C-alpha positions in Angstrom: -23.3 -41.3 -36.5 -25.7 -42.3 -33.8 -22.9 -43.4 -31.5 -21.1 -40.1 -31.9 -24.3 -38.2 -31.2 -24.9 -40.2 -28.0 -21.3 -39.6 -26.9 -21.8 -35.8 -27.4 -25.0 -36.0 -25.3 -23.4 -38.0 -22.5 -24.3 -36.4 -19.2 -20.6 -36.0 -18.2 -19.7 -34.2 -21.5 -20.6 -30.8 -20.2 -18.8 -31.4 -16.9 -15.7 -32.6 -18.8 -15.8 -29.5 -21.0 -16.0 -27.2 -18.0 -13.1 -28.9 -16.3 -11.0 -28.6 -19.5 -11.9 -24.9 -19.8 -10.9 -24.3 -16.2 -7.6 -26.1 -16.6 -6.8 -24.2 -19.8 -7.7 -20.8 -18.2 -5.7 -21.6 -15.1 -2.7 -22.7 -17.1 -2.7 -19.6 -19.2 -3.0 -17.4 -16.2 -0.1 -19.2 -14.4 2.1 -19.0 -17.5 1.4 -15.3 -17.9 2.1 -14.6 -14.2 5.3 -16.5 -14.3 6.4 -14.7 -17.4 5.8 -11.3 -15.9 7.5 -12.3 -12.7 10.5 -13.7 -14.6 10.8 -10.3 -16.4 10.6 -8.4 -13.1 13.2 -10.6 -11.5 15.6 -10.6 -14.4 17.0 -7.3 -13.1 18.1 -9.1 -9.9 21.4 -11.0 -10.1 22.3 -14.2 -8.3 24.7 -12.2 -6.2 21.8 -9.9 -5.1 19.8 -12.9 -4.0 22.8 -14.4 -2.2 23.6 -11.1 -0.4 19.9 -10.7 0.4 19.7 -14.1 1.9 22.6 -13.3 4.3 20.9 -10.0 5.3 17.6 -11.8 5.8 19.1 -14.5 8.0 20.8 -11.9 10.2 17.9 -9.4 10.5 14.6 -11.0 9.5 14.7 -14.8 10.1 14.0 -14.5 13.8 10.4 -13.5 13.1 9.8 -14.7 9.5 11.8 -18.0 9.6 15.0 -18.9 7.8 13.1 -19.7 4.6 10.6 -16.9 5.0 7.9 -19.4 5.8 6.7 -17.4 8.8 6.6 -18.1 12.5 4.3 -17.2 15.4 6.1 -13.8 15.6 5.8 -12.9 11.9 3.9 -13.8 8.7 5.1 -15.8 5.8 6.9 -13.8 3.1 6.5 -16.3 0.3 4.8 -14.6 -2.5 4.8 -11.0 -1.1 7.3 -9.9 -3.8 10.1 -7.3 -3.8 7.6 -4.5 -3.7 6.5 -5.4 -0.2 10.1 -5.5 1.0 10.9 -2.2 -0.6 7.9 -0.6 1.1 8.3 -2.2 4.6 12.1 -1.9 4.8 12.4 1.3 2.8 9.9 3.1 5.1 11.7 1.8 8.2 8.7 -0.2 9.4 10.8 -3.3 9.2 12.6 -4.5 11.2 10.2 -3.6 14.0 11.6 -2.0 17.1 9.0 -3.8 19.3 5.8 -5.8 18.9 2.7 -3.8 18.7 -0.7 -3.4 16.9 1.1 -1.7 13.9 4.6 -1.2 12.6 5.6 2.4 12.9 7.3 4.4 10.2 10.9 5.4 11.1 14.3 6.1 9.4 15.3 3.0 7.4 17.9 0.7 8.9 19.3 -0.4 5.5 20.6 1.5 2.5 19.1 1.3 -1.0 21.5 -1.4 -2.2 20.7 -3.6 0.8 17.0 -3.1 0.4 17.3 -4.2 -3.2 19.2 -7.3 -2.2 16.6 -8.2 0.5 13.9 -7.7 -2.1 15.7 -9.9 -4.6 15.9 -12.7 -2.0 12.2 -12.5 -0.9 11.2 -12.4 -4.6 13.1 -15.6 -5.2 10.9 -17.4 -2.6 7.7 -17.0 -4.7 6.1 -14.8 -7.3 4.8 -11.5 -6.1 4.5 -7.8 -7.0 7.7 -6.2 -8.2 9.1 -2.7 -7.4 7.4 -0.2 -9.8 9.3 1.3 -12.6 10.0 5.0 -13.2 7.4 4.9 -16.0 4.7 3.6 -13.7 5.4 6.5 -11.3 5.9 9.3 -13.7 2.8 11.5 -13.5 4.4 14.6 -15.1 2.3 14.3 -18.2 -1.0 13.9 -16.4 -3.7 16.5 -17.3 -5.9 18.4 -14.8 -8.7 16.0 -15.8 -6.5 13.0 -14.9 -5.7 14.5 -11.5 -9.3 15.2 -10.8 -10.1 11.6 -11.7 -7.4 10.5 -9.3 -9.0 12.5 -6.6 -12.3 10.8 -7.3 -10.7 7.4 -7.1 -9.0 8.3 -3.9 -12.1 9.5 -2.2 -14.0 6.4 -3.3 -11.4 3.8 -2.2 -9.1 5.4 0.3 -10.6 8.5 2.1 -12.6 6.4 4.5 -9.4 5.5 6.3 -6.8 8.0 5.2 -9.1 11.1 5.4 -10.2 13.1 2.4 -7.1 15.3 2.8 -4.8 12.2 3.1 -4.0 13.3 6.6 -4.6 9.8 8.1 -7.1 8.6 10.6 -7.7 6.3 13.6 -8.8 2.7 13.2 -9.7 0.1 15.8 -7.5 -1.6 18.5 -4.7 0.9 18.4 -4.3 0.8 14.6 -4.4 3.8 12.3 -4.2 4.8 8.7 -1.0 6.8 8.3 -0.8 10.2 6.6 0.2 10.1 3.0 1.8 13.6 3.0 5.5 13.3 2.6 5.4 9.7 1.4 7.2 8.9 -1.9 5.3 8.0 -5.0 7.1 4.6 -5.1 5.9 3.8 -1.6 2.3 4.9 -2.3 2.3 2.6 -5.4 3.8 -0.3 -3.5 1.2 0.1 -0.7 -1.6 -0.2 -3.2 -0.3 -3.4 -4.8 0.8 -5.1 -1.6 -1.8 -4.0 1.0 0.4 -3.5 4.1 -1.1 -4.2 7.5 -4.8 -3.1 7.5 -4.8 -1.9 3.9 -6.5 -4.0 1.2 -4.7 -5.0 -1.9 -5.6 -3.0 -5.1 -4.5 -5.3 -7.9 -4.5 -4.3 -11.5 -8.0 -5.8 -11.8 -9.2 -3.4 -9.1 -7.2 -0.3 -10.1 -5.2 -0.3 -13.3 -1.6 0.9 -13.3 -2.8 4.1 -15.0 -5.5 4.7 -12.3 -2.8 4.2 -9.6 -0.7 6.8 -11.3 -3.7 9.2 -11.3 -4.1 8.7 -7.6 -0.4 9.5 -7.0 -0.8 12.6 -9.2 -3.7 13.8 -7.1 -1.9 13.2 -3.8 1.3 14.9 -4.9 -0.5 17.8 -6.5 -2.5 18.3 -3.3 0.7 18.2 -1.3 2.4 20.8 -3.5 -0.6 23.2 -3.2 -0.4 23.2 0.6 -3.3 24.8 2.5 -4.5 27.9 0.7 -7.4 28.2 3.1 -5.2 28.9 6.2 -4.2 26.7 9.1 -4.8 22.9 8.5 -5.7 22.1 12.1 -4.6 18.6 11.4 -6.9 18.3 8.3 -9.5 16.6 10.4 -12.4 18.6 9.1 -15.2 20.1 11.2 -14.4 18.3 14.4 -11.0 19.9 14.9 -12.3 23.2 13.5 -15.3 23.2 15.9 -13.1 22.3 18.8 -10.7 25.2 18.0 -13.6 27.7 17.7 -15.2 26.4 20.9 -11.9 26.6 22.9 -11.0 30.0 21.5 -14.5 31.3 22.0 -14.7 30.0 25.6 -11.3 31.6 26.3 -12.6 35.0 25.1 -15.7 34.7 27.2 -13.6 33.8 30.4 -11.2 36.7 29.7 -14.2 39.1 29.2 -15.8 37.9 32.4 -12.5 38.4 34.4 -12.2 41.9 32.9 -15.8 42.8 33.9 -15.3 41.4 37.4 -12.1 43.5 37.8 -13.9 46.7 36.7 -16.7 46.2 39.3 -14.1 46.6 42.1 
């Protein structure tokens, strides 16, 4: 009994227990992640991966490497997932027309089937976020309270870059946060889970899938309502409004001065 008691009180016993707990926790997390990724990738066939690899080699490997490992011209794509491909290629940002501080949105170069194949190949390189399902994007059953909560989440996490009206805004060194008006629900969700360019990643531990859906509901509802208060003036707030008033007022003063001068003659 004494020997067992001494063993339990050994100074390395607590350290060993901590190591064992970390190993078990990490193993459980890795197993759960691989299970989820396996489910997400099960919809992609081997032919999709093969076709995607050919498209990748012809259009993406110059910058990202033949195995997606990355080069000096482009980052590694291992672990970015199909969601990143669907966002970047589906919005036309990739392939880039030219090197610059930020990839610009433009008409996509590939059709939906080709984008799916590219996503399947990149997803095969390493586990990452998958393309959201219709259920994750369906906000039709959201209540007004849910939409209001989505607005609060947006203002807390996104408005400092994208503007409170989601009209976008300037960042540093030629970069900018793009407008979210006219952006599809799928691309908004994918941007949140992948963090493209200057945007941070909002994982499910930061924002749950339900909270992401509420943000989308807020953005789409705001977009549908338009601008009931009149002209948007770029939705830049008091700066653009003040500039407009100053310019218009100054024009009126100049016109009135010219009129008075002409009357004196």
